[in-house]
N, CA, C and O atoms as CSV, one atom per row, in Angstrom:
chain,resi,resn,atom,element,x,y,z
A,1,UNK,N,N,4.657,-37.244,3.739
A,1,UNK,CA,C,3.946,-37.473,2.275
A,1,UNK,C,C,4.099,-36.210,1.595
A,1,UNK,O,O,3.805,-35.350,2.426
A,2,UNK,N,N,4.404,-35.680,0.532
A,2,UNK,CA,C,4.690,-34.943,-0.331
A,2,UNK,C,C,3.183,-34.323,-1.172
A,2,UNK,O,O,2.735,-34.814,-2.208
A,3,UNK,N,N,2.555,-33.089,-0.386
A,3,UNK,CA,C,1.633,-32.628,-1.567
A,3,UNK,C,C,2.031,-31.563,-2.070
A,3,UNK,O,O,2.747,-30.684,-1.591
A,4,UNK,N,N,1.290,-31.705,-3.586
A,4,UNK,CA,C,1.725,-30.415,-4.200
A,4,UNK,C,C,1.048,-29.229,-4.334
A,4,UNK,O,O,0.782,-28.631,-5.377
A,5,UNK,N,N,0.729,-28.864,-2.926
A,5,UNK,CA,C,0.023,-27.821,-2.789
A,5,UNK,C,C,0.155,-26.472,-3.019
A,5,UNK,O,O,1.125,-25.895,-2.528
A,6,UNK,N,N,-0.593,-25.905,-3.634
A,6,UNK,CA,C,-0.212,-24.527,-4.069
A,6,UNK,C,C,-0.934,-23.544,-3.136
A,6,UNK,O,O,-2.157,-23.407,-3.113
A,7,UNK,N,N,0.226,-22.654,-2.115
A,7,UNK,CA,C,-1.035,-21.664,-1.250
A,7,UNK,C,C,-0.714,-20.533,-1.935
A,7,UNK,O,O,0.453,-20.485,-2.324
A,8,UNK,N,N,-1.537,-19.452,-2.238
A,8,UNK,CA,C,-1.399,-18.687,-2.847
A,8,UNK,C,C,-1.091,-17.244,-1.891
A,8,UNK,O,O,-2.064,-16.781,-1.295
A,9,UNK,N,N,-0.136,-16.745,-1.789
A,9,UNK,CA,C,0.429,-15.416,-0.758
A,9,UNK,C,C,-0.103,-14.318,-1.253
A,9,UNK,O,O,-0.247,-14.104,-2.457
A,10,UNK,N,N,-0.489,-13.409,-0.160
A,10,UNK,CA,C,-1.018,-12.170,-0.409
A,10,UNK,C,C,0.037,-11.071,-0.693
A,10,UNK,O,O,1.187,-10.995,-0.260
A,11,UNK,N,N,-0.750,-10.088,-1.675
A,11,UNK,CA,C,0.263,-9.182,-1.990
A,11,UNK,C,C,-0.277,-7.810,-1.525
A,11,UNK,O,O,-1.470,-7.740,-1.228
A,12,UNK,N,N,0.351,-6.934,-1.456
A,12,UNK,CA,C,-0.145,-5.340,-1.423
A,12,UNK,C,C,-1.759,-5.255,-2.142
A,12,UNK,O,O,-2.748,-4.738,-1.623
A,13,UNK,N,N,-1.698,-5.759,-3.146
A,13,UNK,CA,C,-3.212,-5.600,-3.861
A,13,UNK,C,C,-3.946,-6.092,-3.226
A,13,UNK,O,O,-5.120,-5.727,-3.269
A,14,UNK,N,N,-3.552,-7.060,-2.434
A,14,UNK,CA,C,-5.208,-7.879,-2.363
A,14,UNK,C,C,-5.663,-7.076,-0.536
A,14,UNK,O,O,-6.530,-7.462,0.248
A,15,UNK,N,N,-4.795,-6.037,-0.405
A,15,UNK,CA,C,-5.176,-5.448,1.148
A,15,UNK,C,C,-5.671,-4.241,0.907
A,15,UNK,O,O,-6.234,-3.764,1.892
A,16,UNK,N,N,-5.667,-3.222,-0.533
A,16,UNK,CA,C,-5.521,-1.917,-0.797
A,16,UNK,C,C,-7.029,-2.043,-0.539
A,16,UNK,O,O,-7.328,-1.548,0.548
A,17,UNK,N,N,-8.059,-2.553,-1.208
A,17,UNK,CA,C,-9.408,-2.243,-0.713
A,17,UNK,C,C,-9.751,-2.272,0.635
A,17,UNK,O,O,-10.191,-1.232,1.125
A,18,UNK,N,N,-9.643,-3.185,1.273
A,18,UNK,CA,C,-10.149,-2.832,2.985
A,18,UNK,C,C,-9.473,-1.806,3.270
A,18,UNK,O,O,-10.184,-0.805,3.366
A,19,UNK,N,N,-8.161,-1.595,3.486
A,19,UNK,CA,C,-7.705,-0.248,3.708
A,19,UNK,C,C,-8.134,0.944,3.474
A,19,UNK,O,O,-8.404,1.886,4.219
A,20,UNK,N,N,-8.173,0.766,2.101
A,20,UNK,CA,C,-8.614,1.917,1.282
A,20,UNK,C,C,-10.610,2.490,1.760
A,20,UNK,O,O,-11.121,3.584,1.517
A,21,UNK,N,N,-11.184,1.430,2.369
A,21,UNK,CA,C,-12.690,1.446,2.272
A,21,UNK,C,C,-12.753,1.892,4.025
A,21,UNK,O,O,-13.764,2.441,4.463
A,22,UNK,N,N,-11.605,1.595,4.897
A,22,UNK,CA,C,-11.346,1.792,6.230
A,22,UNK,C,C,-11.255,3.438,6.230
A,22,UNK,O,O,-12.136,3.988,6.891
A,23,UNK,N,N,-10.361,4.238,5.615
A,23,UNK,CA,C,-9.450,4.955,5.055
A,23,UNK,C,C,-10.917,6.057,5.083
A,23,UNK,O,O,-11.067,7.096,5.727
A,24,UNK,N,N,-11.774,5.436,4.225
A,24,UNK,CA,C,-13.119,6.155,3.383
A,24,UNK,C,C,-12.281,7.047,2.098
A,24,UNK,O,O,-12.505,8.241,1.902
A,25,UNK,N,N,-11.211,6.173,1.215
A,25,UNK,CA,C,-11.045,6.696,-0.048
A,25,UNK,C,C,-11.671,6.174,-0.940
A,25,UNK,O,O,-12.213,5.077,-1.074
A,26,UNK,N,N,-11.493,7.529,-1.886
A,26,UNK,CA,C,-12.429,7.163,-3.251
A,26,UNK,C,C,-12.010,6.316,-4.278
A,26,UNK,O,O,-10.935,5.719,-4.222
A,27,UNK,N,N,-12.802,6.223,-5.228
A,27,UNK,CA,C,-12.454,5.020,-6.294
A,27,UNK,C,C,-11.137,5.467,-7.070
A,27,UNK,O,O,-10.313,4.693,-7.557
A,28,UNK,N,N,-11.106,6.457,-7.089
A,28,UNK,CA,C,-9.930,7.355,-8.095
A,28,UNK,C,C,-8.804,6.848,-6.964
A,28,UNK,O,O,-8.056,5.950,-7.352
A,29,UNK,N,N,-8.634,7.301,-5.716
A,29,UNK,CA,C,-7.209,6.981,-4.944
A,29,UNK,C,C,-7.311,5.697,-4.806
A,29,UNK,O,O,-6.332,5.275,-4.190
A,30,UNK,N,N,-8.239,4.655,-5.170
A,30,UNK,CA,C,-8.010,3.429,-5.047
A,30,UNK,C,C,-7.049,2.619,-6.253
A,30,UNK,O,O,-6.170,1.757,-6.274
A,31,UNK,N,N,-7.788,3.454,-7.205
A,31,UNK,CA,C,-7.066,3.151,-8.590
A,31,UNK,C,C,-5.733,3.592,-8.657
A,31,UNK,O,O,-5.147,3.061,-9.600
A,32,UNK,N,N,-4.892,4.530,-7.868
A,32,UNK,CA,C,-4.100,5.407,-8.101
A,32,UNK,C,C,-3.230,4.165,-6.939
A,32,UNK,O,O,-2.074,4.028,-7.340
A,33,UNK,N,N,-3.468,3.420,-5.862
A,33,UNK,CA,C,-3.200,3.253,-4.686
A,33,UNK,C,C,-2.626,2.090,-5.524
A,33,UNK,O,O,-1.409,1.911,-5.488
A,34,UNK,N,N,-3.510,1.177,-6.374
A,34,UNK,CA,C,-3.568,0.149,-7.337
A,34,UNK,C,C,-1.691,-0.040,-8.401
A,34,UNK,O,O,-0.867,-0.951,-8.491
A,35,UNK,N,N,-1.768,1.034,-8.842
A,35,UNK,CA,C,-1.141,1.509,-9.854
A,35,UNK,C,C,0.290,1.705,-9.069
A,35,UNK,O,O,1.347,1.237,-9.493
A,36,UNK,N,N,0.172,2.410,-7.953
A,36,UNK,CA,C,1.396,2.498,-7.318
A,36,UNK,C,C,1.932,1.302,-6.663
A,36,UNK,O,O,3.146,1.141,-6.541
A,37,UNK,N,N,0.982,0.376,-6.195
A,37,UNK,CA,C,1.576,-0.688,-5.808
A,37,UNK,C,C,2.297,-1.545,-6.912
A,37,UNK,O,O,3.487,-1.844,-6.818
A,38,UNK,N,N,1.505,-1.915,-7.952
A,38,UNK,CA,C,1.904,-2.647,-9.373
A,38,UNK,C,C,3.173,-1.889,-9.958
A,38,UNK,O,O,3.606,-2.568,-10.889
A,39,UNK,N,N,3.742,-1.033,-9.818
A,39,UNK,CA,C,4.914,-0.347,-10.324
A,39,UNK,C,C,5.903,-0.849,-9.212
A,39,UNK,O,O,6.844,-1.532,-9.616
A,40,UNK,N,N,5.822,-0.621,-7.975
A,40,UNK,CA,C,6.853,-1.215,-6.880
A,40,UNK,C,C,6.978,-2.428,-7.156
A,40,UNK,O,O,8.165,-2.677,-7.371
A,41,UNK,N,N,6.096,-3.628,-7.290
A,41,UNK,CA,C,6.087,-4.697,-7.302
A,41,UNK,C,C,6.756,-4.847,-8.530
A,41,UNK,O,O,7.726,-5.571,-8.304
A,42,UNK,N,N,6.720,-4.479,-9.892
A,42,UNK,CA,C,7.655,-4.123,-10.841
A,42,UNK,C,C,8.764,-3.848,-10.899
A,42,UNK,O,O,9.419,-4.501,-11.711
A,43,UNK,N,N,9.436,-2.861,-10.152
A,43,UNK,CA,C,10.332,-2.452,-10.005
A,43,UNK,C,C,11.217,-3.424,-8.388
A,43,UNK,O,O,12.278,-3.093,-7.859
A,44,UNK,N,N,10.568,-4.274,-8.104
A,44,UNK,CA,C,10.918,-5.033,-7.251
A,44,UNK,C,C,11.379,-4.592,-5.765
A,44,UNK,O,O,12.140,-5.192,-5.006
A,45,UNK,N,N,10.425,-2.887,-5.495
A,45,UNK,CA,C,10.932,-2.235,-4.420
A,45,UNK,C,C,10.569,-3.175,-3.226
A,45,UNK,O,O,11.447,-3.519,-2.436
A,46,UNK,N,N,9.671,-3.462,-3.135
A,46,UNK,CA,C,8.769,-3.695,-1.753
A,46,UNK,C,C,9.089,-5.551,-1.734
A,46,UNK,O,O,8.458,-6.361,-1.055
A,47,UNK,N,N,9.887,-5.768,-2.394
A,47,UNK,CA,C,10.428,-7.665,-2.089
A,47,UNK,C,C,10.593,-7.760,-0.568
A,47,UNK,O,O,11.306,-6.969,0.049
A,48,UNK,N,N,10.043,-8.562,-0.097
A,48,UNK,CA,C,10.435,-8.537,1.376
A,48,UNK,C,C,9.817,-7.913,2.490
A,48,UNK,O,O,10.016,-8.212,3.668
A,49,UNK,N,N,9.095,-7.076,2.083
A,49,UNK,CA,C,8.225,-6.561,3.078
A,49,UNK,C,C,6.884,-6.845,3.070
A,49,UNK,O,O,6.204,-7.280,2.141
A,50,UNK,N,N,6.416,-6.427,4.702
A,50,UNK,CA,C,4.875,-6.829,4.608
A,50,UNK,C,C,3.596,-6.320,3.732
A,50,UNK,O,O,3.204,-5.153,3.716
A,51,UNK,N,N,3.058,-7.321,3.058
A,51,UNK,CA,C,2.295,-6.286,2.121
A,51,UNK,C,C,0.961,-5.778,2.788
A,51,UNK,O,O,-0.007,-5.330,2.174
A,52,UNK,N,N,1.077,-5.923,4.127
A,52,UNK,CA,C,-0.436,-4.844,4.443
A,52,UNK,C,C,0.400,-3.725,4.436
A,52,UNK,O,O,0.208,-3.035,3.435
A,53,UNK,N,N,1.368,-3.239,5.287
A,53,UNK,CA,C,2.344,-2.292,5.541
A,53,UNK,C,C,2.396,-1.353,4.082
A,53,UNK,O,O,2.132,-0.151,4.104
A,54,UNK,N,N,2.777,-2.085,2.815
A,54,UNK,CA,C,2.731,-1.655,1.640
A,54,UNK,C,C,1.382,-0.816,1.373
A,54,UNK,O,O,1.205,0.400,1.293
A,55,UNK,N,N,0.586,-1.790,1.276
A,55,UNK,CA,C,-0.853,-1.481,0.928
A,55,UNK,C,C,-1.577,-0.111,1.443
A,55,UNK,O,O,-2.122,0.771,0.779
A,56,UNK,N,N,-1.383,-0.243,2.963
A,56,UNK,CA,C,-1.505,1.050,3.359
A,56,UNK,C,C,-0.614,2.506,3.055
A,56,UNK,O,O,-1.143,3.617,3.094
A,57,UNK,N,N,0.433,2.335,2.832
A,57,UNK,CA,C,1.202,3.186,2.904
A,57,UNK,C,C,1.056,3.719,0.628
A,57,UNK,O,O,1.195,4.680,-0.129
A,58,UNK,N,N,0.763,2.495,0.619
A,58,UNK,CA,C,0.184,3.143,-1.282
A,58,UNK,C,C,-1.301,3.763,-1.191
A,58,UNK,O,O,-1.665,4.480,-2.123
A,59,UNK,N,N,-2.176,3.521,-0.113
A,59,UNK,CA,C,-3.494,4.098,0.208
A,59,UNK,C,C,-3.197,5.584,0.199
A,59,UNK,O,O,-3.598,6.305,-0.715
A,60,UNK,N,N,-2.479,6.043,1.243
A,60,UNK,CA,C,-1.880,7.049,1.831
A,60,UNK,C,C,-1.400,8.040,0.675
A,60,UNK,O,O,-1.965,8.986,0.125
A,61,UNK,N,N,-0.325,7.547,0.539
A,61,UNK,CA,C,0.430,8.472,-0.773
A,61,UNK,C,C,-0.440,8.445,-2.293
A,61,UNK,O,O,-0.069,8.990,-3.333
A,62,UNK,N,N,-1.486,7.779,-2.118
A,62,UNK,CA,C,-2.337,7.805,-3.596
A,62,UNK,C,C,-3.350,8.512,-3.344
A,62,UNK,O,O,-4.021,8.785,-4.339
A,63,UNK,N,N,-3.876,9.095,-1.927
A,63,UNK,CA,C,-4.736,9.906,-1.450
A,63,UNK,C,C,-3.989,11.320,-1.441
A,63,UNK,O,O,-4.672,12.338,-1.554
A,64,UNK,N,N,-2.614,11.404,-1.310
A,64,UNK,CA,C,-2.205,12.606,-1.299
A,64,UNK,C,C,-2.003,13.265,-2.753
A,64,UNK,O,O,-1.723,14.442,-2.982
A,65,UNK,N,N,-2.203,12.269,-3.645
A,65,UNK,CA,C,-1.413,12.416,-5.200
A,65,UNK,C,C,-2.696,12.797,-5.888
A,65,UNK,O,O,-2.763,13.582,-6.834
A,66,UNK,N,N,-3.904,12.049,-5.219
A,66,UNK,CA,C,-5.200,12.796,-5.774
A,66,UNK,C,C,-6.257,13.586,-4.858
A,66,UNK,O,O,-7.445,13.877,-4.994
A,67,UNK,N,N,-5.423,13.772,-3.999
A,67,UNK,CA,C,-6.071,15.242,-3.139
A,67,UNK,C,C,-7.087,14.933,-2.733
A,67,UNK,O,O,-7.879,15.869,-2.628
A,68,UNK,N,N,-7.675,13.344,-2.245
A,68,UNK,CA,C,-8.596,12.696,-1.705
A,68,UNK,C,C,-8.435,13.382,-0.006
A,68,UNK,O,O,-7.674,13.331,0.961
A,69,UNK,N,N,-9.858,14.095,-0.497
A,69,UNK,CA,C,-9.650,14.757,1.757
A,69,UNK,C,C,-10.433,13.821,2.086
A,69,UNK,O,O,-10.465,14.072,3.290
A,70,UNK,N,N,-10.924,13.163,1.998
A,70,UNK,CA,C,-11.622,12.164,2.838
A,70,UNK,C,C,-10.548,11.138,3.853
A,70,UNK,O,O,-10.630,10.841,5.045
A,71,UNK,N,N,-9.494,10.755,2.745
A,71,UNK,CA,C,-8.415,10.214,3.621
A,71,UNK,C,C,-7.500,11.143,4.893
A,71,UNK,O,O,-6.783,12.008,4.389
A,72,UNK,N,N,-7.455,11.088,6.081
A,72,UNK,CA,C,-6.726,11.518,6.958
A,72,UNK,C,C,-4.711,11.946,6.395
A,72,UNK,O,O,-3.926,11.106,5.954
A,73,UNK,N,N,-4.451,13.223,6.592
A,73,UNK,CA,C,-3.286,13.344,5.697
A,73,UNK,C,C,-2.043,12.505,7.295
A,73,UNK,O,O,-0.952,12.102,6.892
A,74,UNK,N,N,-2.240,12.386,8.412
A,74,UNK,CA,C,-1.733,11.881,9.540
A,74,UNK,C,C,-1.787,10.313,9.118
A,74,UNK,O,O,-2.921,9.925,8.839
A,75,UNK,N,N,-1.005,9.585,9.049
A,75,UNK,CA,C,-0.762,7.919,9.171
A,75,UNK,C,C,-1.260,7.584,10.305
A,75,UNK,O,O,-1.089,8.263,11.318
A,76,UNK,N,N,-1.726,6.836,10.284
A,76,UNK,CA,C,-2.260,6.356,11.931
A,76,UNK,C,C,-2.334,4.494,11.933
A,76,UNK,O,O,-2.736,3.846,10.967
A,77,UNK,N,N,-1.907,3.957,13.089
A,77,UNK,CA,C,-1.464,2.783,13.119
A,77,UNK,C,C,-2.955,2.175,12.432
A,77,UNK,O,O,-3.981,2.835,12.597
A,78,UNK,N,N,-2.989,0.850,11.641
A,78,UNK,CA,C,-3.960,0.077,11.042
A,78,UNK,C,C,-3.813,-1.538,12.142
A,78,UNK,O,O,-2.966,-1.617,13.032
A,79,UNK,N,N,-4.595,-2.433,11.892
A,79,UNK,CA,C,-4.351,-3.468,12.668
A,79,UNK,C,C,-3.544,-4.101,11.819
A,79,UNK,O,O,-3.803,-4.153,10.617
A,80,UNK,N,N,-2.288,-4.749,12.444
A,80,UNK,CA,C,-1.438,-5.545,11.250
A,80,UNK,C,C,0.124,-4.564,10.921
A,80,UNK,O,O,1.244,-4.889,10.525
A,81,UNK,N,N,-0.367,-3.544,11.232
A,81,UNK,CA,C,0.965,-2.648,10.687
A,81,UNK,C,C,0.678,-1.318,11.877
A,81,UNK,O,O,-0.433,-0.900,12.201
A,82,UNK,N,N,1.907,-0.861,12.349
A,82,UNK,CA,C,2.296,0.071,12.986
A,82,UNK,C,C,2.092,1.756,11.921
A,82,UNK,O,O,1.951,1.816,10.699
A,83,UNK,N,N,2.131,2.612,12.648
A,83,UNK,CA,C,2.140,3.948,11.833
A,83,UNK,C,C,3.694,4.122,11.307
A,83,UNK,O,O,3.990,4.402,10.145
A,84,UNK,N,N,4.624,3.905,12.376
A,84,UNK,CA,C,5.982,3.672,12.012
A,84,UNK,C,C,6.631,3.075,10.361
A,84,UNK,O,O,7.330,3.432,9.413
A,85,UNK,N,N,5.887,2.038,10.825
A,85,UNK,CA,C,6.222,1.055,9.475
A,85,UNK,C,C,5.646,1.849,8.405
A,85,UNK,O,O,6.315,2.643,7.744
A,86,UNK,N,N,4.279,1.617,8.214
A,86,UNK,CA,C,3.318,2.550,6.960
A,86,UNK,C,C,4.249,4.021,6.673
A,86,UNK,O,O,4.394,4.511,5.552
A,87,UNK,N,N,4.815,4.573,7.915
A,87,UNK,CA,C,5.828,5.866,7.207
A,87,UNK,C,C,7.163,5.066,6.767
A,87,UNK,O,O,8.090,5.773,6.373
A,88,UNK,N,N,7.281,4.219,6.782
A,88,UNK,CA,C,8.964,4.021,6.170
A,88,UNK,C,C,8.548,3.235,4.869
A,88,UNK,O,O,9.195,3.351,3.828
A,89,UNK,N,N,7.431,2.424,4.981
A,89,UNK,CA,C,6.638,2.138,3.726
A,89,UNK,C,C,6.539,3.394,2.767
A,89,UNK,O,O,7.028,3.428,1.638
A,90,UNK,N,N,5.938,4.276,3.285
A,90,UNK,CA,C,5.305,5.485,2.525
A,90,UNK,C,C,6.662,6.211,1.507
A,90,UNK,O,O,6.673,6.400,0.291
A,91,UNK,N,N,7.661,6.486,2.472
A,91,UNK,CA,C,8.629,7.057,2.201
A,91,UNK,C,C,9.636,6.402,1.546
A,91,UNK,O,O,10.690,7.003,1.338
A,92,UNK,N,N,9.465,5.079,1.125
A,92,UNK,CA,C,10.268,4.052,0.304
A,92,UNK,C,C,9.583,4.116,-1.250
A,92,UNK,O,O,10.318,4.094,-2.237
A,93,UNK,N,N,8.247,4.189,-1.360
A,93,UNK,CA,C,7.126,4.041,-2.580
A,93,UNK,C,C,7.610,5.809,-2.983
A,93,UNK,O,O,8.032,6.224,-4.062
A,94,UNK,N,N,7.440,6.356,-2.088
A,94,UNK,CA,C,7.200,7.870,-2.707
A,94,UNK,C,C,9.074,8.064,-3.295
A,94,UNK,O,O,9.302,8.934,-4.136
A,95,UNK,N,N,9.831,7.502,-2.952
A,95,UNK,CA,C,10.963,7.815,-3.149
A,95,UNK,C,C,11.516,6.684,-4.490
A,95,UNK,O,O,12.276,7.073,-5.377
A,96,UNK,N,N,11.074,5.534,-4.429
A,96,UNK,CA,C,11.576,4.887,-5.046
A,96,UNK,C,C,10.896,4.110,-6.754
A,96,UNK,O,O,11.279,3.455,-7.723
A,97,UNK,N,N,9.587,4.821,-6.140
A,97,UNK,CA,C,8.440,4.362,-7.069
A,97,UNK,C,C,8.025,5.910,-7.953
A,97,UNK,O,O,7.838,6.006,-9.165
A,98,UNK,N,N,7.961,6.987,-6.956
A,98,UNK,CA,C,7.430,8.209,-7.519
A,98,UNK,C,C,8.947,8.979,-8.023
A,98,UNK,O,O,8.920,9.835,-8.906
A,99,UNK,N,N,10.055,8.626,-7.453
A,99,UNK,CA,C,11.523,9.237,-7.897
A,99,UNK,C,C,11.576,10.725,-7.024
A,99,UNK,O,O,12.374,11.626,-7.283
A,100,UNK,N,N,10.397,10.778,-5.780
A,100,UNK,CA,C,10.561,12.051,-5.108
A,100,UNK,C,C,11.046,12.006,-4.108
A,100,UNK,O,O,11.424,10.870,-3.821
A,101,UNK,N,N,11.321,13.089,-3.044
A,101,UNK,CA,C,11.381,12.630,-1.782
A,101,UNK,C,C,10.417,13.649,-1.141
A,101,UNK,O,O,10.171,13.593,0.064
């Protein structure tokens, strides 16, 4: 049988609030993280990447940009994404979305 089911795919934006909450991020940081994710999607930078790791990287980068003291500066593992993968996505966001190293 051919069913015409549309299964929504998760995007990094779907994960930002949960990760931000877990890390204790401010509302300003959440807004900045969403902005970073939207820009990454627009540029096609994160295509094929695990959405959870992109969201985590965006929250860490947004916390740095907004000087959010609640979010630890050291990237840690979160369930579903290792700190190494998050760090790679962080570097990619910084380089390809912000244009900095």
